[in-house]
N, C-alpha and C positions, 0 to 999 in steps of 0.2 A: 872926716875920719872918725869912726866910732872908737870910743874908749874901750879899754880891755874889759871893764866891767859890763859895758853894753854888749860886747861880744859874748861874754859868758852868759849873760841873761838871755840873749837871743838864741844861742845854741842850746841852752838848757831847756828852753820852752819847747823846742823841736824834739829834743831828746826825751823829755818827759812823756810826750805822747807815744813815742815808740816804746819807751820803757814799759808803760802800762800795757801797750799792745802785746809786747813779747811775753810779759809775765802772765797774761791771760789768754794768749793765742792758743795754748794747748787745750783750752776749754771749748774750742769750737768744734772739736770732734771730727775733723776731716781726716779720714784714713789716708787720703792722698798726700798728707804731709809726711808720712812715715816712709823713710827710704828702706826698701827691703834689702836684706843681706843676701849674698849669693848662696844659692842652695847647691848642694852636691859635693860637699867636702869628702864624702865617702860614696863608694859606688853602690847603687841599688842592687839588691841581690838577685833581681830577675834579669840582669843584663845577660848578654849573649854568651858570656864565658861559662855560665852555669845553666843556661836555659834548657839545653838538651838534657842535663841531669834532672832538672825539675820535671820536664815532660815525661822522661822515661820512668821516673818514680811514680808520678801520678798515673801513668798508664798501667804500671804493674799492679797498683792497688785498685784500679777501677775495672780492669778487664773481667775479673771473676763475677762482679756484681752485674755487669751489663749483659751476661749471656742470656738470661731468661727474657729480659726486656727486649733485647735486640731481636729475638726470634718472633716477638709479637709484631704483627703487621702494622699496628697503629703507631709504633714508637720508633723514633730514630735517635737512640741514645748516643750514637756516634756523632750526630749533629751537634749535640750539646757539648760533648767532650772535645770536638774539633774547635768549638768556640773557645773553650778554656785552654786548649793546647796551642792555639794560634798565637801569633806574635802580638805583643801588647800594642794597643793603638797609639798612633803618633800624630792626628789632626792638630794640635796645639801642644805635643809632649816632646821632651828632650831627654835622652838617656845619656848617661855617662859613658865614656869610652871604656871598653873592656881592657884595653891595653894599659889604661891608667889606674887600674884597680890597686895594684900593689903599691904604687907611689902614693895614692890617696890614703890607703890604709896606714901606710908608714907615717904619713903626715898626721893622721888622726892619732896615732899612738903617741906621737911626740907633742901634740897640741890638744889640750883638754877642751871639749866643746863648751861654749858659753851661752849659746842661744838655744831656744827650743828647736829651731830648725836644724841646727847642727847636731843636737842630741838625737833627734829622730834619725838623721842620716847615719849617725854613729850606730844606733841600734840596728838599723837595716843592714849596715855593712857587716856587723857581727852575725846577723842572721844569714847573710850571704856566705860567710866563712863556715858557719855551722852546716849549712845545706851542702856545701862542697865536700864536707867530711861525713855526711849522713848523720850528723848530730841533731836529730829532730827535736829533742827536748830543748836544747839551747835555741834552736830556731823558733820554737813556740814562745819561749820566754822572752827573747829579744823583740819579737814582733808584738807581744803583749805590752812590753815596756814602751815601744814606739807608739802603740795605740793609746796607751795611757798618757803619754807625753803630749800627743796631739789633742786629746780631750781636755787636758789641763790647760794647754795653750789657748784653745778656743774659750774656755771658761774665764781665764785670766784676761783675755782680750776684751771680752764682753764686759767683765766686771770693771776693768781699768777704764774703758771708754765711758761707761756709765758713771763711775766714781769721779773721774776727772771732770766730766761735764757738770757734775752736781756740786762738787766741793772745790774744784779748781786747785787741787793739790798737784805738786810737781814731783814725779817719781822718775827723775832723769836717769837713774841708774839702770832702768829697764828699757829695752827697745820694744815699745808697745806696737807690735807689728801684726797686721792681720794675716792669718795663715793663707798661703798661696794655694792656687788650684793644684799645682804640681805636688805639693806636700800631701794633700788629700789623696790624689791619684796614687802616689807611691805607697801610702799606707794601705789603701784598698787593694791594690795589686799584691802587696805582700800578704795580706790576709787571705786572698783568694788562692795564693800559691801554697798555702799550708796543705798538708796531707788531708785526704778526704775524711770527712767526719763520720761516715757510716760504713766504710769499707771493712772487709774482714781483716786485711792486714793491718789497717788502722786500729781495729779493736784489739788485736793481740799486742800491738805495740803499746797502746795506751794502758792495757791491763798490766803489762810488765812494768810500765812506769809507775802505775798505781801500787803494785805490790812492793816495789822498792821504796817508794816514798811513804807508804802507809804502814810500813813495818814498825815504825817508831810509835804507832798509836795502839799497839797491842796491849798496853797496860790498862786500857780503859775498862772500867767496871760497867757492865750492862745495866746495873741498877742505879747508877749514879747519874742524875740529871745534869749536873754541872759538867760531868765528863762528856755527856752527849752534846752539850752546847759547845764544849771545847772541840769536840770532833767536828761539829758543823763549821766552826771557825777554821779548823785545820783543812777541811775540804775546800773552803773558800780560798785558803792560801795556796792550795795545790793547783788552783786554776792556771796560775802562771806556767806551771810545768805541763799541765794537761792541755794548754792552749784553748781553754774554754770550749772544747769540742763537746758536742751534744751526745756523747756516748754514755751508755749505762755504766756507772761505777758502783761496785758492790762493797759496802762497808759491813763487815761481818760483826754480828753481835751474838750474845748467848742464845742458844736455841737454834742456831743455824739459819736464822732469817736474814734477809738482805734488804737494804734500802736502796732504791734506784734514784740517782741524782741526775737530773737533766739540766745541762748548762747551755748557754748560747753557742750556736754553731758559728763557723767562720763566715758563712753567708749573712747571717743575721747581724754579726758584728760589722761586716762591711756595709750593710744597709744602714746601720746607725751612723757610721762615718759619713755615708752619703747624705743622710738627713741633715747633719751638721753642715756639710758642704753646700747643700741647697740654700741654707740660711745666709750664706756669705757669697756664693758664686752661682753661676749657671753651668752645671756640668755638661760635658759633651755626651752624645748618645753612646759612645763606646764604653763609658763607665757603666751606664745602665745595662748595656748588652752583656758585659762581663758578669755583673752581679746576677742578672736574670739567668744566665747560663749556669751559674753556681747554684742558685736556688733550685733550678730545674733538675740538675744532677742530684742534689740532695733528695728531692722528692722521689726520683727514680730509684735511688739506692735504698731509701726507706721502704719502698714497695717491694724491693727484691730481698730485703732482709728476712722476712718470715719464711721465705722459701729456702734460704741458705742455712738458717739456724732452726733446724727441725726441733731442737730441744727446748726452744723458747716456749714459755707458757702463754696463755691467751692474753693475759694482761700486757705483757711486753709486746706481743704482736700487735695489739690494738694501739699501743703507744707509738710504734713505728708507723702504723697506718694513719694515726692522727697527725703525726709530724709530717707525713707526706702531704696531707691536705694543707697543713699550715705553710709548708714550703711552696706548694703550688699557688696558694693565695698570695703569698709574698711576691712571687714571680709575676703574677698577674697585676698586682698593685704597682710594681715597678714599671711594668710595660705601660700601664695607664699614665703614670707620672711622666714617663719619657714622651708619650704622645702629647700630653698637655704642654710640656716644655717646648716641643717642636712647633706647636701652634702658637704659643705665646711669643716665640722669637721670630714670628713672621715666616714660618716654614723654611727656616735656614737649612739647606741641604746637609750641613755638618752636624745637625742635631736630629736627623731623620732616623727613627728606629730601624734597625736592620731586619731584613727578611728572616735571618736565622733566629732572631729573638721571637718573632711570631711563631715560627716553626717549633722552636723549643717549648714554648709555653703551651701551644696546642697539643704537642705530643705528650706533654706531662698530663694535661687534663684528659686526654684520651686514655692514658694509662690509669689514671685515677678512676675513670669510668669503668674500665675493665675490672679493676680491683673491687669496686663497689658492686659490680654484677656478681663477682665471685662470692661476695659476702651477702648477697641477696638484699642489698640496700637499693631498692628501686629509686627512691627519692634522690639519693645522692648521685646515682647514675645519671638521672635526668638532669640534675643540676650541672654535672660535669659536661654532659653533651651540649647543654645550652651555652655553656661558656665557650666550647669549641666553635659552635655556630656563630656566636657573637664575635669571637676573635677573627674568624674568617671574614666576616663583614667589615670589621674594623680595619683589617689589613687592606681590604679593597678600598676602603675610604681613604686611608692614608696614602696609598700608592695609586689612587685613582687618577686617570688622565682627563677627567671631566670636572666641571665646576659645580659645586653644590650651591643651591639657592634656598633661601628660607623666606617664608611668607611672614606677614606681620605677627602671626601667632607664635612664630618660632618653629613651625612644623616644616619638615623637609618636603619640598615639592618634588614631583617626579623629574629626574634628571634627563636631559636630552641624550638620546642614544649616540648621536654623532656630533662631531665638532664642526665639520665643514660641509658634509653632504646635507642638502636641504631635505626636510621631511617628505616633501612631495616627490622627491626623486627615488625614494626607497621602495616604491611600489613595483619597480622593475629592475631586474639585474642589468639589463642593457642601459637603462637610464643612469644607474650608478656608475657603470664603467665609462659611459660617454661623458658624464660630468667630470670625472677624474682626468680623462684624456684632454678635455677642453681646457680645464684649469691649468694643467701642465703645459699645454701648447701655447696658451696665452702668455704665460710667464717665460717660456723658453721657446722662441720661434723656430730655433733650429731642430727642435724635437720632432721626430717623424712618428705620428700616431700609428699604432697597429690597426689593421683592418678588423672590424667586428662584423661577423656574419654567422648566421646559424646559431646553434646552441652554445652558450658561453659557460665555461666551467672554471675549475681551479687554475688551469694554465693561464687563462686570460687575466685573472686577478693577479696571479704571481708576476706576470709580465709587466703590468702597470706598476705594481709595488716595487719591482726592481728598477723600472724606469725612473721612479721617484728617487731611488737611492743613487742612480747614475747621474741624474740631473738635479743636484741639491737646490731646493727652494726653501724659503722660510716655512712653508706649509707641508714639506715632504713627510715629516714624521707624523703629523696630525692626520693627513689624508691617508697615509698607509695604515694608520691605526683604524681609521673609519672603514676602510675596505675590509680589514680583518674583522671588525665588529659586524659588518654587514654579512660577511660570509658565515659567521657564527649564528647570526640572526636567521639566515636562511636555513641553516642546518636545524635549528630549533623548531622552525615552523614546519619543516618537512618531516620531523620525527613522528612516526606512527602513533606513539603513545607519549603522554606528557606526565612528568613526575610532579606530584603535588605534595609538598611537605606538610606533615602533621606534627603534633606535639610528640608522639611516641614513635614515629617512624615515617615511612613513605608509602603511598598507595598510588596505583595507576588510575588515571582519569581517561575518559573516552576521548578520542582524537577529534579535532575539528575537521571540517570539510577541507578537502584539498584546495589550497590557495590558487589564485589565478597565476601567481608567479610560477608555481610548480607546474601548472598546465602549459604555460608558454615556454618554460625553460626546464625540461625534464631533468637536466644534469644539475645536480646540486653542487655549488662551488664550495666544497668542504676544505678548510685550511689543512695544510700539511706542514712538514718541517721546513720546506723551502719558503712557505708563506711567513712563518715565524721569523726566520732569518732575514727575509726581505724587510719586514717591519722593523726589526732591530737595526738593520743597516740604515734604513731611512732615518730613524731617530739619530743614529750616530753621525750622519753627515748633514743633518739639518743645521743651517747656519743661524747664528745669533740666538742660540738657546743655551742656557746655563745648566739645565737639569736633565740633559740627555741620559746620563747614567741612571738617574732615578726613574726615568721613563722606561728604559729598557728593563730594569728590574721589575717595574710594574707590569710590563707585558708578560714576563716569565711567571710572575705571581698569578696573573689572570689565567694564563694557560693551565697552571696547576689547578685552579678552581674549576675550569671547564673539564679538566680530566676527572676531577673528583666527582662532579655531578653527572658524568657520563656524556656530556655534550661532545667532547672531542676525545672519545676513548681511543687510545692507541696513538694519538698524535703527540709526540714527545719532542722537546728540544734536543739538539745534539751538541757536540763539543763546539761547533761553530757558533751556536747561540751563546754559550757561556763565554767564549772568547770575545765575541762582540761586546758583551756586557762589560767584561774586564777592560776592553779597549776604550769604552766610553769613560770608565773611571780613570783610566790612564790620562786621557785628554781633558778631563773635566777641570783640573786646576783647583778642585775643592780640597780643603785640608782633610786628610784622612782618606783621600781617594785611593792611594796606594794600599793602605791597610784594608780597605773594602775589597779591592781586587785580590789581595792575598787571601782574604776570607773565602772568596768564591773558589780560588784555586785549592784551598784546604778542603772545601766540601767535595770537590772533584777527586782529590787524592784519597779522601776517606771513603770513596765509592758510595756516597749517600745518594747520588743521582744515577747510579749505574752507568756512569760515563767517566771514562778515564781521560785525564788531560793529555794533550799532545804537545809537540814542541812549541807550537804557536802559543798555547796556553802559558807555558813557562816564560817564553820570550816576552809576551805581553805583560805578564805580572812583573817581571824583572824590569821591563821598560817603564812601568808605572813608578817604580822606585827611582829610576833614573830621571824621570820627568820631575819628581817632587824633591830631588836631592838638594836643590838650592833652597828649599823651604823647610825641610824636615831633617833634623840631625840624625845621624846614624843610618841614612838611607843606603849607603854603600854596604854596610854590614848586613842589612836586611836583604838586600838584593843577593849578596853572596851566600847568605844562608839558604835562600830558595834554590840557587844554583847547586849548592852542595847537596841539598835534599834530592834534587833531580838526579844528580850523579849517583848518589847512594841507592836510590830506588832502581835505577837502570842496571846497577851492578847486581842487585838482588834478583831482578827479574828482567831478562833480556828482551821481553816483549814490550816493556815500557820505554818511553822516549828517552833518548840520550841527549846530552847537551850538544849544541852546535856553536858555530862561530858567532851567530847572532846573539845567543844567550850570553856568551862571554863578553861580547862587545857592550851589551846593555849593562852588565855589572861594572865594567870598566868605566862606562860613561857616568854611572852613579857615583863612583869614587871621584871622577874628574870634576863633575859639577858640584859635588858636595864640599870640596875645598877643605876637608877635615884633615887634621894632623894624622900622618901615617897612611893617607890614601895613596900617595905615590908608591910607597913601598909595597902595599898590597897589590897595586896594579902590576908592578914588576913580577911579583910572585905568581899572580894569575897568568901573566904572559908565559912564564916558564912552565906553569902547569899545562897550558894549552899546547905548548911544544912537546911536552912529555906525552900527553894524550895522543897527539898526532903521530908520534913515533910508535905508539902502542897499537895503532890501527884505527883510531877514530878519524875517519876520512872527513867527517863534517866539522871537525875542530882543527882549523888551520888559520894562524894569524894572517891577516892581509894588511894592506896599507892603512885602512881605516882603523884596524886594531892598534897598530903602532902609533898612529896619530893620537888616539885616545890615551894611550899610555904616556906619551910625551906631554899631553895636556894635563894629565893627572900629576905628573912630576912637577910641572910648572905651577899649577894652581894650588897644590897642597904644600908648597914651600919646602920640599925635601932638600936635605943637604946635598950639594953638588948636582942640583936638578938640571942646570944648564949643560954641564958636562955629560950627564947621562942621556939627556935628550939629544945632544949632538952625536953621541955614539950610536944611538938608535937610528938617527938620520943617515949616518955613514953606512950603517949596516943595510939600510934600505937601498941606498945608492949602489952598493956592491952587489947585492942580490939582484937588483934590476939589471945591472950590467952583465950578470951571468945568465940572464934569460928568465928570471922569475918575475913575470909581469904582475903577479899579485902584490908584490911589494914595491911597486913603482911609486916614488915620492911625488907628491903633487904640491901645488902652491901652499895649501894648508899646512903641509908638513914643514916647509921652510918657515912659514910665519909663526908656527908654534915654537920652533927653536929660537927665532928672533925674539919672541916674547920672553922666553926663558933668559936669554942674554940681557934683555932690557931690565927684567926684575933683579938681575944680579949686578947691574951697572957695568957690564962688560961691553963697552961701546966699540972697542977695536974688533973684538970677535964678531959683534953684530954687523959692523960695516963690512968686514971681510966676507961674511956669509952673503950679504946683499950683493957684493961684487961677483961672488960665485954664482948667484942666481942669474945675473946677466950673462955670465959665461955659458951657462947651460942653455939659455935662450939662443945665443949665437951659434953654439955647436949643433943645436937641433934644427937650425934653419927656420926658426920661428914657430915650431910646433909646440914647444914648451911655453907655458904662460909666463910672462914677465912679472916682476914684482908689482904689487899694487899699492894703494894708499896705506893699507894696514902695514905693509912691509916698511915703508918709510916712517910711519908713526912709531913703530917699535924701535927702529934705530935711533930716532930723535929722542925717544924716551930713555934709551940707554945712555945717550950723551947727557941727558938731564940728571941722571944719577951718577955720572962720572965725577970723581973727586977733583980732577983738573978742570975747574970751571972756565978758565980762560980758553983752553983748548975746546971745551964743550960748546961754548957759544960760537966760536969760529967754525968748527966742523958742522954744527947745526945749520948755520947760515949757508955754508957751501953746499950742503946736501939739498937744502930747500931751493937754492938758486939753480942747482943742477936739474932738479925735477921740473922747475918752471921752464928752463931752456928746452928740455926734451919735449915738453908739451907744446911749446911754441914752435918747435921744429916739426911737429906733425906726429909725434909719438903719443897718440891719444889713448893708448892702453892704460896709462896711469896719469893722474893729475892730482895736484894738491887739493884735498877736500878739507872739511871742517876739522876732522881729527888731526890732519897734518899741521894745520895752522895752530890748533890747540897745543900740540906737542912742541912746536917752535916757541910759542908764548911761554909754556911751562919751563922750557930750557932757559929762557931769559930770566924768568921769575926766580929760579933757583940759583942763578949765577952770582948774584950779589954785585953785578956790574953797575957802575954809576949811570950808564946809559940805559939801564933796564926799563925805568919808567917811560922814557921817551919811545923806546923801540916797541914795547908791548902796546902802548896806546896807538902807535902808528899802524901796527898790524891789525888792531881792532877796527880802526877807521877804514882800512882797506876791506876788511871782511864785511863791514856794514855797507860800504859802497857797492861791493859786488853782490853780496847776498841779499841784503834787505832792499836797497834802492834799485839794484840792477836785476833782481829776481832770480839770481843764480842760487838755487837751493843747495847745491853741492858745497858752497863755501859760506852758507848762512851761519852767523854766530849763534851759539846756544848758551844756556846758563853756565855751563862749565867754562866757556870762553871768558865770560865776564868775571866769573869768580877767580880765574887764574890771573887775569889782568889786575883785579882788585888786590889779590894776594901779593902780586909783584909790587904794587904801589905801597902796600902796607909794610913790606919788608925793606923798602928802599929808604925809609925815614927822610925822604925828600920833603922840603917845605911845601911843594906843590901837591903832594899826595892828598892832603886834606880836601882841597877844592876839586881835584880830579876825581877822587872817589865819590864825592857827593854828586858830581855831574854825571858820572857813569851810572850810579844808582837811579838818579832821576830819569836818565835815558832808558834804562831797563823798564821802569814802570810805565813810561809813555809808550814804548814799543809794544809792551804786553797789552796795554789798553787799546792799542790800534789793531790788535788781532794776531801779533806775532807770538805764537804759542811757544816757540823754541827759546825765547828770552824771558820766560816766566821768572820773576824774582823769587829766589829761594832763601831759606834761612841762613845758608852759608854766606850768601852775598851781603845780607844785612849785617851779619855778625862781623864780617871782615871790615865793613865800613865803620861799625861801632869801635872795633879795635883800633882802626886807623885814627879815629877821632881821639881815643883815649891816649894814644902815643903822642899826639900833637901837643903843642904848648899854647893853643888858642884859648882866648878868653871865652868863658861860657861853654867849655867843651862838655861838661857834665850835662847841662840842659840840652845840648845838641845831641848827645848820645841817647838821652832819654827820649827825645823827639823821634829819632830813628827807630827806637824800640817800639814806640807807640804806632808808627807807620807800619812796622812789621806786624804788630798785633791786629791792626785794622785790615791789612791785606789778608791775614789768615781768617778773620771773621767774614770777609767777603767771599770766602770759598777757596782761596789759594792754600791748599793744605801744605804745600811745599814751603810756605813762609811761616810755619808755626815756630814760634821762638823756642830756643833751647836754653839750657842752663848756662851755656857759654855766653849767650846773648846778654842775660841778666848780669853775669859776672863781669862782662866787659863794661857795662854801664856803671856798675859800682866801682870798677877799677878807674874809669874816667873821673868819677867823683873823688875817689881816694887820693888821686895824684893831681888835684887841682893846684895850680901854682899859688904859692903863698904871697901875701901882700895885700890882696883885696879881701877885706873881711866880709863884705857883702857877698862876694862870689863864693867864698868858702861856706857861708851860711846856706846859700842856695844849693851848693854841691852836697852839703850834708843832708838837706831835705831830699835831694834826688837819691842819695844812697839809701836813706830810710824807706822811702816809698818803693824803690826798686826791690829792696829786700823783703818788704811787706808783700808786694805782688808775687814774688817768687814763693813765699810761704803759702799764700792763698791760692796758688795755681792748682788747677784741677789735674794737670798732667805732668807737672814737674815737681821736683824736690830739691832743696838746697844740697849742694855737695860740700866737701871739705874746703874746696876753693871758694865757694860762696861765703862760708863762715869766715875764712881767713881774710878775704877781701873786705868784707864788711867790718871786721875788727880793725883792719888797716885804715879804713875810712874813719872810724871812731878815733883812732890814735892821731891821725893827721888833721882832723877837722874839728874835734871837740876838745876843749880845754879840760884840764884835770879838775875833777870835782867829785863830790859824793854821788851825784847823779850819774856821772860817767861810770863810776865803779859799780853802781847798781845795775846799770845797763850792761856792762861787761859781764857781770855775774849771770844775768838772765840769759844773755846770748850764749855764753859758754855752757850753761846748764842745758839749754835746748840742744846745743851741738852734741853734748854727751848723750842726751836722750835719743837723738837721731843716729848715734853711732858714727859721727863724722869728725872725731878729734884726730886730726892728722898732723904731720910735721908743720905744715903752713899755719895751722891754727895755734899750735903750741909756740911757734916762733913769734907769731903776732901777739899772743898773750904775754909772753915774756917781755916783749918790747913795750907793751901797753900798760900792764898792771905793775903795781909795786911788788917787791919781793914777798911781802907778807900776804898780799891778796893772791898772788900767783900760787904760793904754797898752800894757802887755805882752799883754793879752788881745786888743786891737785890732791887735796886731802892728805897732805904730808908725804905723798909718794913721789918718787922720781918719775920722769917721763918714760922710763923704760919699764916701770912696774905698774902702770895704770890699769884699771879694769878693762878687760878685753872687750866688754860690751860697748865701751866708749868709741871704739874704732871698728866695730863689727861690720859696718856698711861702707867702709872707705875703700877706695881703689887707688892706692898711691901709685903715681907714675902712669895713670891711665891717660891716653892721648885726649886732647881736647876735641870735643865733638861739636861741629858747627851746626 
């Protein structure tokens, strides 16, 4: 037995190493150690409650300036404005709920922001309120303050990181947190939402502001230099009011002269924020697209200013002209940076520059060329046209469907014209068609090739292209693209004259001799609209391709090029073409895909393509938001906004498409899949709106059974109050309507299962079981026509019993239901049988019962599932990771002395089965964490070392490629908890336990993907209290840990309770700096989430 002195010496040696580490750990400069605080205490001002106001205001000040430019055939000003007026991008963005704006603002009024992030949110919230009341001066001021706060935040972050790494000083009173991507995005969007910098209405507004603010400067003496300097300072101070807009501001002096002051525009300010953002993050392409659109609009407005302000002198006209060039160059520079980022990130589709950005920049440079020609500046005109040609080629390169190759010198070799068609086959139309037919027939033996005889033209090519779309193959899109390219190739070869580009224009060259292909096939297979749609369809259905949406956009971009050079003059895409492209984005699964589909719809609505959207266009775009609703916050609101816009447009113009049931169903599905608060209420309101429209004569808007099923699903998923009762009422309404002859509202099996799910979430087991019996009665009355309950039905009822408060009754009824189901299957009722989900629900019911027989019963069920599913090969009852986790959870909660060995044995079995190839039993982080928790609760000797061993196995499994086994904060906390509560008596074991706690805490701090939580700090402090004897070394260690906890913003109730039990009263008060626990600096707990559920 070691003496007390030896124990103190041994523990002190271990503590000293950690003490030194903790004191110096902040010098390592890893930003991953800093826990970010939650952003969004106030609602961003571009949320949907005020978006329409912002759009209408921008439209009112932009329309007068766009008239001259819109009339020019080179420029699509509405293209750029549609980009600015479109919905903000959402590929990796989350917006606050509009309904929560008042509550959030009220919370802000009562709580002063303490972090830079909160202060920025506060300024943006005030800008939102100012915009809603048309107080544009306050809007400018608050956005300016938010911008300044962000710039200061970045500067402090860089300075603090450098200073801490150099000097090792502890500034724990500040949360040295790196600004997040969303903060940059919000400030940039706020800047871009400011009123236009060069519009006529904007000028008058700013002039009035200037006159009011500058009136106090009338005392200045024109001959006083100091006064002039003071005036300059005053002008600088007025930038907060003027919003740094680049408008001319006249400061009157003696003699009637005026000084023109040009200050940064909102686009340039947004670009500077983007520059800072690039130094810390990799922005998405949507941010580049928005700023490019803003710069482009600035350039167009500057070009239109000299025409609208006839009284301007030549100097001011030249200033606007020079500013237009500067804005155009900035837009071009941003587009180049966006392309470079796209290539540097491995051509990630989410970072692909949009087509609208290329169109906007090209249109701006065309406008600049026109303006240069009006000024007789031939050199600048040629420079602008060269940029247009260069951008045209770059667009083709980025959206190219072919592969670029470079030789050893870095020069581009000539690219192959076709992807699949061999070069030797391109000498004959017949050979190309025969090659395509043979390739499709070899891959799809059931395909019946068309007969090829005589002259072959467009119809034959279209037939093969549509066959490729009807028989999807991995090569369908590429081969259809080859056929289109070959048709264009034949058109070019048969053209009587060839256009040769020169530096200053185009000239005709003499035609070549008629080709052999032309002689043997006098009909030239020129592509038409059906050809375009067939190729787009082929790309859409091509299996195992992730960039079908980009491919379809590339086809439309290439068609535009062929139109511009005269190759396919008059061959235009139609609404089906754009609908197909939107459908590809809907099915792509790419972040931001729904936003890209919305962008295409916006272009159609703006009549930029001379094609109006139809009902399918709106339904497809809304469906894109429904598909992405599980990944993108606010998808339901975005979908409803499109539906509302469709409805308003149809009311204003009876020729435009009106909403139908499909459109409404897509919006309802977006709310149901989004699972956001308030989604169920909105679904009910939309249902009532549908019924009202149908009563007003909208024959295409009529709720059906699918509609009501989605509404019930929205109520269930979104957690609405009384969701189960409301869903049950809707189901009864469907039954009554069907009994009265309305076949459209016939309830199906899905209808009943949704209501069962609602009862299960509410824990209303009696109502769920009664509905299950009612389902069997319907089957009996229908004579077997109606489908009986399925496995999902029984799973829902068992889940309801698991949530029932009467645990004794719950276990009894769950076993009876399960046995009844097994008897029915054994008697020949094969319509339903117990599958994995049913077994899991039964295990879960036992796990939550607290019954003493629970460990025995759950392991018995698991053995049965392994015997039937893994050994017997019955995939329907094969256990999965959820099965094992539920069993492990039941063992952990039982506190049975056998749980320790049983949990380790089950975890070993999971790893062995996964190694044998059973993918369904892949060990996950939750399974490992439950086992560690079970070890921590035991009284076994050496449990700290055993818990650490499981953590190391977990990390090893993750490094092998099992991403589901990545350790969580809970895993590390459970190991430290096992060490902290090591049984007393064995000093050697306590020393080893303290080593485990120190190393585990150190690993958590050093982790690349995790940060300590308030539970981590509290648990480690508890380990210090239980395992380390009182000494000066322990006090120093406690000080260091607590200061780091303060710096990380994790001082919670658990930490304070541990500190009070651990430290002396004097030390405790000194660490709290004389304050009570109720008056501590708010930055100390800025990142804490008290009461947050444990995440396995």
